[in-house]
Backbone as CSV, one residue per row, in Angstrom:
resi,resn,N_x,N_y,N_z,CA_x,CA_y,CA_z,C_x,C_y,C_z
1,UNK,-14.398,-5.520,23.546,-13.480,-4.686,22.772,-14.238,-3.500,22.178
2,UNK,-13.672,-2.327,22.344,-14.304,-1.111,21.854,-13.675,-0.701,20.525
3,UNK,-14.518,-0.557,19.495,-14.027,-0.189,18.170,-15.150,0.492,17.399
4,UNK,-14.784,1.122,16.305,-15.768,1.664,15.374,-15.338,1.281,13.964
5,UNK,-16.297,1.262,13.069,-16.006,1.017,11.655,-16.367,2.295,10.924
6,UNK,-15.402,2.792,10.166,-15.599,4.053,9.462,-14.835,4.013,8.145
7,UNK,-15.076,5.013,7.314,-14.323,5.138,6.069,-12.862,5.448,6.387
8,UNK,-11.995,4.912,5.570,-10.563,5.200,5.699,-10.340,6.695,5.504
9,UNK,-9.432,7.240,6.291,-9.057,8.642,6.187,-7.585,8.727,5.780
10,UNK,-7.193,9.868,5.250,-5.806,10.049,4.798,-4.826,9.740,5.933
11,UNK,-5.163,10.127,7.146,-4.280,9.888,8.297,-4.091,8.394,8.588
12,UNK,-4.956,7.537,8.054,-4.865,6.085,8.273,-3.910,5.400,7.312
13,UNK,-3.491,6.081,6.268,-2.804,5.397,5.169,-1.509,4.699,5.565
14,UNK,-0.687,5.312,6.412,0.583,4.659,6.768,0.302,3.356,7.514
15,UNK,-0.664,3.354,8.415,-1.024,2.115,9.136,-1.716,1.126,8.193
16,UNK,-2.506,1.619,7.234,-3.151,0.734,6.261,-2.105,-0.039,5.469
17,UNK,-1.018,0.622,5.089,0.063,-0.066,4.365,0.664,-1.172,5.234
18,UNK,0.839,-0.904,6.526,1.343,-1.931,7.456,0.372,-3.107,7.511
19,UNK,-0.932,-2.820,7.590,-1.928,-3.899,7.611,-1.919,-4.679,6.297
20,UNK,-1.738,-3.985,5.185,-1.648,-4.668,3.885,-0.454,-5.624,3.871
21,UNK,0.664,-5.176,4.423,1.853,-6.026,4.468,1.595,-7.261,5.331
22,UNK,0.959,-7.074,6.485,0.630,-8.208,7.355,-0.346,-9.155,6.664
23,UNK,-1.299,-8.587,5.922,-2.269,-9.398,5.188,-1.549,-10.235,4.125
24,UNK,-0.644,-9.612,3.394,0.119,-10.330,2.368,0.948,-11.456,2.993
25,UNK,1.596,-11.180,4.116,2.371,-12.219,4.809,1.467,-13.368,5.221
26,UNK,0.279,-13.062,5.749,-0.681,-14.074,6.164,-1.081,-14.953,4.974
27,UNK,-1.227,-14.332,3.801,-1.620,-15.075,2.602,-0.411,-15.610,1.836
28,UNK,0.767,-15.543,2.450,1.999,-16.079,1.872,2.292,-15.476,0.501
29,UNK,2.076,-14.165,0.408,2.292,-13.446,-0.851,3.399,-12.409,-0.668
30,UNK,4.027,-12.042,-1.766,5.041,-10.993,-1.738,4.361,-9.644,-1.606
31,UNK,5.030,-8.712,-0.936,4.492,-7.357,-0.793,5.648,-6.395,-0.649
32,UNK,5.636,-5.373,-1.482,6.632,-4.307,-1.397,5.891,-3.023,-1.037
33,UNK,6.117,-2.471,0.163,5.375,-1.273,0.578,5.755,0.003,-0.171
34,UNK,6.806,-0.055,-0.959,7.289,1.125,-1.680,6.196,1.717,-2.577
35,UNK,5.862,2.983,-2.340,4.899,3.692,-3.182,3.437,3.373,-2.904
36,UNK,3.184,2.475,-1.973,1.798,2.049,-1.724,0.958,3.145,-1.088
37,UNK,1.535,3.887,-0.151,0.760,4.948,0.508,0.283,5.977,-0.516
38,UNK,1.175,6.371,-1.416,0.820,7.343,-2.452,-0.217,6.767,-3.411
39,UNK,-0.043,5.505,-3.804,-0.986,4.862,-4.721,-2.375,4.728,-4.115
40,UNK,-2.427,4.340,-2.833,-3.724,4.222,-2.158,-4.380,5.596,-2.010
41,UNK,-3.592,6.583,-1.661,-4.129,7.945,-1.497,-4.748,8.428,-2.807
42,UNK,-4.054,8.175,-3.912,-4.514,8.622,-5.221,-5.857,7.987,-5.583
43,UNK,-6.035,6.706,-5.289,-7.252,6.011,-5.717,-8.395,6.071,-4.710
44,UNK,-8.082,6.262,-3.427,-9.140,6.347,-2.410,-9.714,7.759,-2.289
45,UNK,-8.879,8.762,-2.542,-9.268,10.142,-2.249,-9.219,11.023,-3.484
46,UNK,-10.073,10.747,-4.437,-10.219,11.622,-5.590,-11.704,11.718,-5.933
47,UNK,-12.040,12.492,-6.940,-13.454,12.705,-7.277,-14.141,11.438,-7.788
48,UNK,-13.391,10.539,-8.397,-13.945,9.295,-8.938,-13.089,8.110,-8.473
49,UNK,-13.182,7.766,-7.189,-12.303,6.704,-6.666,-12.558,5.344,-7.318
50,UNK,-11.470,4.610,-7.521,-11.554,3.230,-8.012,-11.672,2.270,-6.845
51,UNK,-11.187,2.690,-5.677,-11.121,1.835,-4.502,-11.802,2.527,-3.333
52,UNK,-12.444,1.711,-2.495,-13.098,2.200,-1.284,-12.592,1.346,-0.128
53,UNK,-12.570,1.917,1.070,-12.006,1.178,2.189,-12.678,1.575,3.499
54,UNK,-13.081,0.563,4.256,-13.550,0.744,5.619,-12.430,0.307,6.545
55,UNK,-12.280,0.975,7.670,-11.276,0.571,8.656,-11.949,0.284,9.988
56,UNK,-11.313,-0.585,10.749,-11.735,-0.887,12.115,-10.820,-0.067,13.015
57,UNK,-11.415,0.907,13.693,-10.629,1.854,14.479,-10.859,1.650,15.976
58,UNK,-9.757,1.658,16.716,-9.823,1.723,18.175,-9.459,3.156,18.547
59,UNK,-9.362,3.452,19.819,-8.976,4.811,20.226,-7.570,5.155,19.741
60,UNK,-6.698,4.159,19.697,-5.285,4.406,19.384,-4.943,4.306,17.898
61,UNK,-5.550,3.356,17.172,-5.073,3.055,15.825,-6.156,2.320,15.044
62,UNK,-5.803,1.852,13.852,-6.706,0.973,13.110,-6.161,-0.451,13.209
63,UNK,-7.074,-1.397,13.360,-6.679,-2.793,13.602,-7.221,-3.738,12.538
64,UNK,-7.826,-3.176,11.508,-8.339,-4.000,10.426,-8.904,-3.138,9.325
65,UNK,-9.194,-3.790,8.198,-9.762,-3.057,7.069,-10.489,-4.008,6.131
66,UNK,-11.378,-3.431,5.363,-12.030,-4.127,4.250,-12.026,-3.150,3.088
67,UNK,-11.443,-3.567,1.985,-11.408,-2.706,0.800,-12.271,-3.343,-0.280
68,UNK,-12.835,-2.483,-1.137,-13.747,-3.007,-2.144,-13.820,-2.081,-3.351
69,UNK,-14.314,-2.664,-4.426,-14.541,-1.934,-5.666,-15.935,-2.301,-6.169
70,UNK,-16.379,-1.587,-7.165,-17.612,-1.950,-7.849,-17.224,-2.429,-9.239
71,UNK,-17.818,-3.525,-9.653,-17.504,-4.102,-10.960,-18.802,-4.481,-11.653
72,UNK,-18.695,-4.971,-12.869,-19.881,-5.320,-13.646,-19.759,-6.748,-14.145
73,UNK,-20.838,-7.510,-13.995,-20.874,-8.892,-14.444,-21.564,-8.988,-15.807
74,UNK,-20.853,-9.493,-16.785,-21.436,-9.693,-18.106,-22.592,-10.690,-18.033
75,UNK,-22.375,-11.812,-17.335,-23.405,-12.856,-17.256,-24.666,-12.372,-16.568
76,UNK,-24.512,-11.565,-15.522,-25.674,-11.061,-14.791,-26.196,-9.747,-15.354
77,UNK,-25.408,-9.106,-16.215,-25.746,-7.787,-16.758,-26.078,-6.819,-15.617
78,UNK,-25.295,-6.913,-14.542,-25.522,-6.090,-13.356,-24.201,-5.788,-12.648
79,UNK,-24.232,-4.758,-11.827,-23.070,-4.412,-11.007,-22.982,-5.333,-9.801
80,UNK,-21.759,-5.531,-9.307,-21.543,-6.253,-8.057,-20.456,-5.562,-7.258
81,UNK,-20.472,-5.810,-5.954,-19.433,-5.289,-5.071,-18.377,-6.379,-4.953
82,UNK,-17.130,-6.016,-5.217,-16.020,-6.961,-5.079,-15.211,-6.576,-3.842
83,UNK,-15.200,-7.465,-2.849,-14.389,-7.231,-1.652,-12.971,-7.683,-1.974
84,UNK,-12.078,-6.731,-2.126,-10.698,-7.054,-2.479,-9.953,-7.613,-1.281
85,UNK,-10.122,-7.003,-0.124,-9.411,-7.440,1.080,-10.295,-7.329,2.303
86,UNK,-10.128,-8.267,3.206,-10.686,-8.169,4.554,-9.609,-8.739,5.465
87,UNK,-9.134,-7.910,6.388,-8.055,-8.344,7.270,-8.235,-7.714,8.638
88,UNK,-8.024,-8.537,9.663,-8.044,-8.069,11.048,-6.770,-8.530,11.734
89,UNK,-6.215,-7.666,12.570,-5.062,-8.062,13.379,-5.466,-9.283,14.207
90,UNK,-4.510,-10.168,14.450,-4.776,-11.419,15.169,-5.510,-11.203,16.495
91,UNK,-5.102,-10.186,17.238,-5.668,-9.988,18.574,-7.122,-9.509,18.567
92,UNK,-7.650,-9.100,17.409,-9.050,-8.649,17.364,-9.950,-9.618,16.598
93,UNK,-9.418,-10.784,16.272,-10.246,-11.799,15.621,-11.108,-12.498,16.671
94,UNK,-12.199,-13.083,16.226,-13.136,-13.834,17.086,-13.987,-12.942,17.976
95,UNK,-14.121,-11.665,17.629,-15.009,-10.762,18.357,-16.243,-10.403,17.532
96,UNK,-16.398,-11.021,16.357,-17.544,-10.725,15.501,-17.344,-9.518,14.595
97,UNK,-16.135,-8.962,14.575,-15.873,-7.760,13.776,-15.958,-8.064,12.274
98,UNK,-15.464,-9.217,11.878,-15.529,-9.599,10.465,-16.965,-9.637,9.970
99,UNK,-17.842,-10.167,10.784,-19.249,-10.239,10.403,-19.864,-8.840,10.297
100,UNK,-19.478,-7.941,11.201,-19.971,-6.561,11.134,-19.470,-5.896,9.846
101,UNK,-18.206,-6.129,9.488,-17.667,-5.578,8.241,-18.442,-6.095,7.035
102,UNK,-18.708,-7.398,7.004,-19.466,-7.982,5.892,-20.856,-7.347,5.816
103,UNK,-21.504,-7.171,6.957,-22.839,-6.544,6.971,-22.773,-5.125,6.416
104,UNK,-21.744,-4.367,6.795,-21.577,-3.001,6.268,-21.396,-3.035,4.750
105,UNK,-20.603,-3.981,4.258,-20.382,-4.084,2.815,-21.668,-4.484,2.098
106,UNK,-22.435,-5.381,2.698,-23.724,-5.761,2.111,-24.631,-4.535,1.992
107,UNK,-24.687,-3.721,3.037,-25.497,-2.495,3.004,-25.040,-1.564,1.873
108,UNK,-23.728,-1.406,1.735,-23.176,-0.554,0.676,-23.546,-1.124,-0.691
109,UNK,-23.427,-2.440,-0.858,-23.783,-3.077,-2.125,-25.248,-2.882,-2.468
110,UNK,-26.118,-3.070,-1.499,-27.559,-2.883,-1.727,-27.846,-1.427,-2.106
111,UNK,-27.237,-0.507,-1.377,-27.431,0.924,-1.642,-26.982,1.289,-3.061
112,UNK,-26.003,0.569,-3.583,-25.459,0.842,-4.917,-26.019,-0.093,-5.988
113,UNK,-27.157,-0.715,-5.686,-27.866,-1.580,-6.647,-27.020,-2.733,-7.176
114,UNK,-26.195,-3.304,-6.313,-25.376,-4.445,-6.705,-26.199,-5.726,-6.582
115,UNK,-25.985,-6.643,-7.524,-26.707,-7.911,-7.513,-26.141,-8.870,-6.468
116,UNK,-24.835,-8.761,-6.199,-24.209,-9.613,-5.195,-22.873,-9.018,-4.767
117,UNK,-22.232,-9.748,-3.873,-20.913,-9.381,-3.365,-20.005,-10.575,-3.635
118,UNK,-18.819,-10.323,-4.129,-17.896,-11.410,-4.461,-16.544,-11.150,-3.813
119,UNK,-15.805,-12.236,-3.564,-14.452,-12.146,-3.028,-13.789,-13.501,-3.178
120,UNK,-12.552,-13.569,-2.775,-11.815,-14.833,-2.813,-10.914,-14.923,-1.596
121,UNK,-10.505,-16.135,-1.287,-9.558,-16.361,-0.199,-8.724,-17.586,-0.566
122,UNK,-7.497,-17.664,-0.084,-6.686,-18.847,-0.384,-7.313,-20.120,0.195
123,UNK,-7.114,-21.236,-0.488,-7.653,-22.523,-0.032,-7.179,-22.892,1.360
124,UNK,-5.974,-22.471,1.728,-5.431,-22.841,3.044,-6.015,-22.010,4.182
125,UNK,-6.760,-20.965,3.869,-7.333,-20.110,4.914,-8.654,-20.725,5.409
126,UNK,-8.524,-21.862,6.060,-9.706,-22.631,6.477,-10.561,-21.872,7.484
127,UNK,-9.944,-21.074,8.324,-10.720,-20.296,9.297,-11.662,-19.324,8.574
128,UNK,-11.147,-18.631,7.565,-11.981,-17.702,6.794,-13.056,-18.458,6.017
129,UNK,-12.695,-19.596,5.437,-13.664,-20.371,4.668,-14.812,-20.828,5.564
130,UNK,-14.504,-21.276,6.769,-15.561,-21.657,7.718,-16.446,-20.463,8.036
131,UNK,-15.845,-19.294,8.254,-16.598,-18.069,8.538,-17.506,-17.729,7.364
132,UNK,-16.967,-17.735,6.149,-17.759,-17.372,4.974,-18.914,-18.358,4.761
133,UNK,-18.661,-19.640,4.976,-19.744,-20.626,4.866,-20.806,-20.378,5.932
134,UNK,-20.373,-20.050,7.144,-21.310,-19.822,8.248,-22.244,-18.648,7.964
135,UNK,-21.754,-17.611,7.281,-22.609,-16.458,7.008,-23.447,-16.640,5.737
136,UNK,-23.348,-17.797,5.109,-24.197,-18.098,3.957,-23.577,-17.885,2.595
137,UNK,-22.282,-17.593,2.544,-21.624,-17.416,1.250,-21.389,-18.779,0.598
138,UNK,-21.355,-18.799,-0.707,-21.114,-20.034,-1.467,-19.795,-19.899,-2.234
139,UNK,-18.925,-20.892,-2.076,-17.646,-20.875,-2.776,-17.784,-21.442,-4.176
140,UNK,-16.920,-20.998,-5.082,-16.860,-21.512,-6.445,-15.453,-22.041,-6.673
141,UNK,-15.372,-23.197,-7.265,-14.062,-23.774,-7.583,-13.539,-23.137,-8.865
142,UNK,-12.544,-22.295,-8.732,-11.891,-21.659,-9.874,-10.425,-21.494,-9.539
143,UNK,-9.629,-21.327,-10.551,-8.214,-21.030,-10.355,-8.000,-19.601,-10.813
144,UNK,-7.407,-18.795,-9.953,-7.146,-17.397,-10.317,-5.755,-17.291,-10.927
145,UNK,-5.672,-16.619,-12.047,-4.407,-16.430,-12.723,-4.028,-14.955,-12.672
146,UNK,-2.738,-14.696,-12.680,-2.220,-13.337,-12.744,-1.194,-13.305,-13.866
147,UNK,-1.329,-12.336,-14.748,-0.389,-12.134,-15.840,0.243,-10.765,-15.647
148,UNK,1.519,-10.734,-15.353,2.219,-9.475,-15.120,2.309,-8.686,-16.421
149,UNK,1.995,-7.398,-16.329,2.051,-6.535,-17.520,3.202,-5.552,-17.420
């Protein structure tokens, strides 16, 4: 399979929203695409972005993405890279692309003096959990809460 990994571009945003919707469906979560393209554009493409995104591009379209932020750990007194999302279309899984994305994120984290990289996945996503364990990641038993504001 021929692909490249590059920074998300404005022209990718409509397809990125579609991938976000597919990712939400995969994780059995609600997703409303209304206003998402504008919101992503605002935060990805400004002088001080809050969000960063790599895309997996083929000649025709994008078939996956990894989005991330930089955060700060009180306990470590250091910055870390938080991978918010990693998603690949079903037909491009099992080609090693996920591992390449993780390696790219690790490089970005090191370049930005991050102490580690953190992320989460649903307990039922056993395929991802096996992948994350295989690459040396360690899971933590926690319950994530969301409080609507």
